[in-house]
C-alpha positions in Angstrom: 44.7 -28.8 70.7 44.9 -26.8 67.5 46.5 -28.1 64.3 49.9 -26.9 63.1 48.3 -24.9 60.3 45.9 -23.1 62.7 48.7 -22.3 65.1 50.9 -20.9 62.3 48.0 -18.7 61.2 47.4 -17.4 64.7 51.1 -16.7 65.2 51.5 -14.8 61.9 48.4 -12.6 62.6 49.5 -11.8 66.2 53.1 -11.0 65.2 52.0 -8.6 62.5 49.5 -6.9 64.8 52.0 -6.6 67.7 54.8 -5.1 65.6 52.4 -2.5 64.2 51.1 -1.8 67.7 54.6 -1.2 69.2 55.7 1.0 66.3 52.5 3.1 66.5 52.9 3.5 70.3 49.3 2.8 70.9 47.7 2.3 74.3 45.7 -0.8 73.5 44.1 -2.4 76.5 47.0 -1.8 79.0 45.5 -1.0 82.4 41.9 -2.1 81.4 40.1 -4.6 83.7 39.2 -8.0 82.5 35.4 -8.5 82.3 33.7 -10.2 85.2 32.3 -12.9 82.9 35.7 -13.8 81.4 37.3 -13.8 84.9 34.6 -16.1 86.3 35.0 -18.5 83.3 38.8 -18.7 83.8 38.5 -19.1 87.6 36.0 -21.9 87.1 39.0 -24.1 86.1 40.1 -24.5 89.7 41.2 -28.1 90.3 42.5 -28.5 86.7 46.3 -28.7 85.9 48.3 -25.6 85.0 49.1 -25.7 81.2 52.8 -25.1 81.7 53.8 -27.0 84.9 50.9 -29.5 85.3 50.4 -28.5 89.0 46.8 -28.6 90.2 45.5 -25.0 90.5 44.0 -23.9 93.8 41.5 -21.0 94.4 43.1 -17.7 95.2 42.4 -16.0 98.6 44.1 -12.7 98.2 42.4 -11.2 95.0 40.8 -7.9 95.6 43.3 -6.7 98.3 47.0 -6.1 98.7 48.8 -8.9 100.6 49.8 -8.0 104.1 53.4 -7.8 105.3 54.9 -11.3 105.2 52.2 -12.7 102.9 52.6 -13.8 99.4 50.1 -15.6 97.0 50.3 -19.4 97.0 52.4 -20.6 94.1 49.5 -22.8 92.9 46.8 -20.1 93.2 44.9 -19.7 89.9 45.5 -16.5 88.0 44.3 -15.1 84.6 47.3 -15.0 82.2 47.3 -13.2 78.8 48.7 -15.5 76.1 50.0 -12.4 74.3 51.0 -9.7 76.8 49.0 -6.5 76.7 52.2 -4.4 76.6 53.0 -6.0 73.3 49.5 -5.5 71.8 47.4 -8.3 73.5 43.8 -7.8 74.6 41.3 -8.9 77.2 39.3 -11.1 74.9 38.6 -14.7 76.0 40.7 -16.3 73.2 43.7 -14.4 74.6 43.2 -15.5 78.2 44.2 -18.8 79.9 44.1 -20.1 83.5 47.6 -20.5 85.0 49.2 -20.9 88.4 50.7 -17.8 90.1 54.3 -19.2 89.8 54.1 -19.8 86.1 52.4 -16.4 85.5 55.3 -14.5 87.2 57.9 -16.6 85.4 56.4 -15.9 82.0 56.5 -12.1 82.7 60.1 -12.5 83.9 61.0 -14.4 80.7 59.7 -11.5 78.6 61.8 -9.0 80.6 64.9 -11.2 80.2 64.4 -12.0 76.6 63.4 -8.5 75.4 65.0 -6.2 78.0 64.4 -3.0 76.0 60.8 -3.6 75.1 59.7 -0.6 77.2 61.7 1.8 75.0 60.5 0.3 71.7 57.0 1.8 71.7 56.5 4.6 69.2 59.4 4.0 66.8 60.3 1.8 63.9 61.8 -1.5 65.1 65.1 -2.9 63.8 65.3 -6.4 62.2 66.8 -7.8 65.4 64.0 -6.3 67.5 61.4 -7.6 65.1 62.9 -11.1 65.3 63.0 -10.9 69.1 59.3 -9.9 69.4 58.2 -12.5 66.8 60.1 -15.3 68.6 58.7 -14.4 72.0 55.1 -14.2 70.7 55.5 -17.6 69.0 56.8 -19.1 72.2 54.0 -17.6 74.2 51.3 -19.0 71.9 52.9 -22.4 71.3 53.4 -23.1 75.0 49.6 -22.8 75.4 48.2 -24.1 72.0 50.9 -26.7 70.9 53.3 -27.3 73.8 54.9 -30.3 72.3 56.1 -28.9 69.0 58.7 -26.3 67.9 59.2 -24.5 71.2 61.9 -21.7 71.1 64.9 -23.1 73.0 66.2 -19.8 74.4 62.8 -18.7 75.8 62.2 -22.2 77.2 65.6 -22.2 79.0 65.0 -18.8 80.6 61.5 -20.0 81.7 62.8 -23.3 83.1 65.6 -21.5 85.0 63.2 -19.1 86.7 60.8 -21.9 87.4 63.5 -23.9 89.1 64.5 -21.0 91.3 60.9 -20.6 92.6 60.8 -24.3 93.2 64.0 -24.2 95.2 62.7 -21.2 97.2 59.5 -23.1 98.1 61.4 -26.3 99.0 63.7 -24.4 101.4 60.8 -22.7 103.1 59.0 -26.0 103.6 62.1 -27.6 105.1 62.6 -24.7 107.4 59.0 -24.9 108.7 59.3 -28.7 109.3 62.6 -28.1 111.2 60.9 -25.5 113.5 58.0 -27.9 114.1 60.3 -30.8 115.1 62.3 -28.5 117.4 59.9 -26.8 119.9 62.7 -24.7 121.5 63.4 -21.9 119.1 66.1 -19.4 119.9 64.9 -16.7 117.4 68.1 -17.0 115.3 68.3 -18.8 112.0 71.4 -19.8 109.9 71.6 -18.7 106.3 70.4 -21.4 103.8 72.3 -22.4 100.7 69.6 -21.1 98.4 69.7 -17.5 99.7 71.8 -16.4 96.7 69.3 -17.8 94.2 66.4 -16.3 96.2 68.0 -12.9 96.0 68.5 -13.3 92.2 64.8 -14.2 91.9 63.8 -11.2 93.9 65.9 -8.9 91.7 64.2 -10.4 88.6 60.7 -9.7 90.1 61.8 -6.2 91.1 63.0 -5.6 87.5 59.6 -6.8 86.2 57.7 -4.4 88.5 59.9 -1.4 87.5 59.7 -2.2 83.8 55.9 -2.6 83.8 55.5 0.5 85.9 57.5 2.6 83.3 55.4 1.1 80.5 52.1 2.1 82.2 53.4 5.6 82.8 54.3 5.9 79.0 51.1 4.3 77.6 48.4 5.3 80.1 47.8 9.0 80.8 45.7 9.0 83.9 43.7 12.1 84.8 43.3 11.1 88.4 46.7 12.4 89.4 46.1 15.8 87.8 42.7 16.2 89.4 43.9 15.1 92.8 46.8 17.6 92.7 44.4 20.4 91.6 42.0 19.5 94.5 44.8 19.5 97.0 46.0 22.9 95.8 42.5 24.4 96.0 41.0 22.9 99.1 43.8 21.6 101.4 44.3 23.5 104.6 47.6 25.0 105.3 49.2 23.8 108.5 50.3 26.4 111.0 54.0 26.3 111.6 55.5 26.5 115.0 58.7 28.3 116.1 60.7 27.6 119.3 61.0 30.4 121.8 63.7 31.2 124.3 62.0 29.1 127.0 61.9 26.1 124.8 58.1 26.3 124.2 56.6 26.3 120.7 54.5 29.2 119.6 52.5 29.8 116.5 54.3 31.7 113.7 52.8 35.0 112.9 50.8 35.0 109.7 52.3 36.8 106.8 50.8 40.2 106.0 48.9 40.3 102.8 50.3 42.8 100.2 48.2 45.9 99.6 46.0 45.8 96.5 47.1 48.2 93.9 44.1 50.2 92.6 45.6 51.0 89.2 47.0 48.1 87.4 49.4 48.6 84.5 47.9 46.8 81.5 50.7 45.7 79.2 49.8 45.4 75.5 49.3 41.8 74.3 52.3 40.3 72.6 52.4 40.4 68.8 52.0 36.9 67.4 53.6 36.3 64.1 51.7 33.7 62.1 53.8 31.1 60.4 53.4 31.0 56.7 53.5 27.5 55.3 54.9 26.9 51.9 52.7 24.6 49.7 55.3 22.3 48.2 52.8 20.0 46.5 49.1 19.5 46.1 47.3 17.6 48.9 46.0 14.8 46.6 49.3 14.4 44.7 51.2 14.0 48.0 48.8 11.3 49.3 49.0 9.5 45.9 52.8 9.5 46.0 52.9 8.2 49.6 50.4 5.3 48.9 51.3 4.6 45.2 52.8 1.1 44.6 52.4 0.0 48.2 50.3 -2.6 49.9 47.5 -1.4 52.2 49.2 0.2 55.2 48.0 0.7 58.7 46.5 4.2 59.4 48.6 4.3 62.6 51.8 4.4 60.5 50.6 6.7 57.7 51.9 9.8 59.5 55.4 8.3 59.8 55.3 7.4 56.0 54.2 11.0 55.2 57.0 12.5 57.3 59.6 10.2 55.6 58.3 11.3 52.2 58.6 15.0 53.2 62.1 14.6 54.5 63.2 12.7 51.5 61.9 15.5 49.2 63.4 18.2 51.5 60.2 20.0 52.5 60.6 23.1 54.6 57.7 22.2 56.9 57.4 18.5 57.9 55.0 16.5 60.0 51.2 15.8 59.9 50.1 19.0 61.6 52.2 21.2 59.2 50.8 19.2 56.2 47.2 19.8 57.3 47.6 23.5 58.1 49.3 24.3 54.8 46.2 23.0 53.0 43.7 24.8 55.1 42.8 22.1 57.7 42.9 22.5 61.5 45.9 20.6 63.0 43.4 18.7 65.2 41.1 17.6 62.4 43.1 14.4 61.8 44.8 13.1 58.7 42.2 10.4 58.0 39.3 12.9 58.0 41.1 15.2 55.7 41.9 12.4 53.2 38.3 11.2 53.2 37.0 14.8 52.6 39.5 15.5 49.8 39.8 12.1 48.0 36.6 10.0 48.8 36.7 8.3 45.4 40.5 7.6 45.3 41.3 5.9 48.6 40.0 2.7 50.2 39.8 2.5 54.1 39.1 -1.0 55.4 38.9 -2.8 58.8 38.0 -1.5 62.2 40.1 0.7 64.6 42.9 0.3 65.6 43.6 -2.0 62.7 42.3 0.1 59.8 44.3 0.1 56.6 44.4 2.6 53.7 45.3 2.1 50.1 44.6 3.6 46.7 41.6 2.3 44.8 42.3 0.4 41.6 40.3 2.3 38.9 39.7 0.3 35.8 38.2 1.3 32.4 34.5 0.6 32.6 34.5 -0.7 29.0 37.2 -3.2 29.7 35.4 -4.2 33.0 32.2 -4.8 31.1 33.9 -6.9 28.4 36.3 -9.0 30.5 34.7 -9.3 34.0 31.4 -10.4 35.4 29.5 -7.9 37.5 29.9 -8.3 41.3 27.4 -10.6 43.0 24.9 -9.1 45.4 25.5 -10.1 49.0 22.5 -10.7 51.4 21.5 -13.2 54.1 20.9 -15.9 51.5 24.5 -15.3 50.3 25.7 -15.8 53.9 23.7 -19.1 54.3 25.0 -20.4 50.9 28.6 -19.6 51.7 28.4 -21.2 55.2 26.8 -24.4 53.9 29.4 -24.7 51.2 32.3 -24.3 53.7 31.0 -26.5 56.6 31.4 -29.9 55.1 32.9 -31.5 58.2 33.3 -30.7 62.0 35.7 -27.8 62.6 36.8 -25.2 65.1 35.6 -21.5 64.8 39.1 -20.4 63.7 39.2 -22.9 60.9 35.6 -21.9 59.8 36.6 -18.2 59.7 39.7 -18.9 57.5 37.8 -21.1 55.1 34.9 -18.7 54.8 37.3 -15.8 54.1 39.0 -17.9 51.3 35.5 -18.8 49.9 34.5 -15.1 49.7 37.8 -14.2 48.0 37.2 -16.9 45.3 33.5 -16.4 44.8 33.1 -12.7 45.1 36.6 -11.6 43.9 37.1 -9.4 47.0 39.3 -9.6 50.1 37.2 -9.7 53.2 37.4 -11.5 56.6 34.6 -13.7 57.8 33.2 -11.0 60.1 33.3 -8.3 57.4 31.5 -10.7 54.9 28.8 -11.3 57.5 28.3 -7.6 58.1 28.2 -6.9 54.3 25.4 -9.5 54.1 23.3 -7.6 56.6 24.3 -9.0 59.9 25.1 -6.6 62.8 28.8 -5.9 63.6 28.3 -6.8 67.2 27.2 -10.4 66.4 29.8 -13.2 66.6 30.0 -15.8 63.9 28.6 -18.4 66.2 25.6 -16.3 67.0 25.1 -15.7 63.2 25.2 -19.4 62.5 22.8 -20.3 65.3 20.3 -17.6 64.1 20.4 -17.9 60.3 21.8 -21.4 59.5 20.5 -23.4 62.4 18.6 -25.8 60.0 21.8 -26.9 58.2 24.6 -26.3 60.8 25.0 -27.4 64.4 27.1 -25.2 66.9 28.2 -27.1 70.0 29.9 -25.1 72.8 31.0 -21.5 73.2 34.0 -19.4 72.3 37.1 -20.9 70.8 36.3 -24.3 72.3 33.1 -24.6 70.2 32.6 -27.2 67.4 30.8 -26.4 64.1 29.4 -29.3 62.1 26.9 -29.9 59.3 23.5 -31.5 60.0 23.6 -35.0 58.8 
């Protein structure tokens, strides 16, 4: 179980990421499949207790096909649950996955639908304070129920989850009792009397129907599949037209006569092409000055929301042509070139772009007088593999989790090198490949001083005594 400080750090990072993801209207990993390695690792926990209801999880028998009519997955069947839902910005990484029984998985989805009923319509726009609070509370509840289930659980979310869970329990109990009654009474007439829990069962079915409809609308908004367009094109090109039949006077059906093809006209009238009038954009302000005014005095902002900030600035200053495409075209760029590419080509020495997509940030560089820098500050230290080893040895003074190690290493880099960088960015700046994890870097370059036991978030990092 993580410490309270680690849980707070994880909640704060996920809340910030999810709000930016929703406002940017990104696709994220919605609709993507979980890797086979992660799925096997989660499904290997068959026989363990569900983290939210303590029921022993059984192997699933219906994965890979649609249940037949009358079938439904067992309530204790093991499933892969996302701690933070992908529709809110979650991903398929192992640290965001957890083994959970089928019943609790469905009830968690239903809790999100009940607690944030309009989350499907929030994508691609700025959230209000009430909506931000709702999203933050639900994300905190989702994380705490897995990482720290005994502390500070949101009461409203827990009450919704408990209500839905009790309905599914009642449904299962009534079905078991009915089966036992049929087994005790061998003579069965084929008619059954309505049970007392039918009303609650209908309410549960309505909730599940609402979940399905809501998630279907989200997928249609976020995922633009090309399969439907290709299939419709193939049907239109290669499908055979069925011959229609018409009734005759004797009641027998005969084939309809094919329509006569129109005669081809030898001389076609060629109409002159329409005259296109090019739109003349008014250059209200220089490119560089506009970007400076948008970024000046602000903290590093996400590249995904830079276009919205630019449009707000244009509207506030009453520009004739607004929007990112108009801004690029008035300064000689193609509307498909992209705002980031244009800024980098125009202002390479003035802006700073950090991070990796889709969480890249942009800000103005702080340009200082070189004379003052030489007098008042020490030159920046060079970073290499030896720097990485030294920093790791200084941070790992006691056994700790990978999350704690990453936080402490980032703080050490900020203090020692006077620059803000995450643990992964620092490792890359020291010459380690971006694709390497921190655990792999420690096992390769600091194995003589540090011991790494385990894999993923469950690993333990300790110094060699």
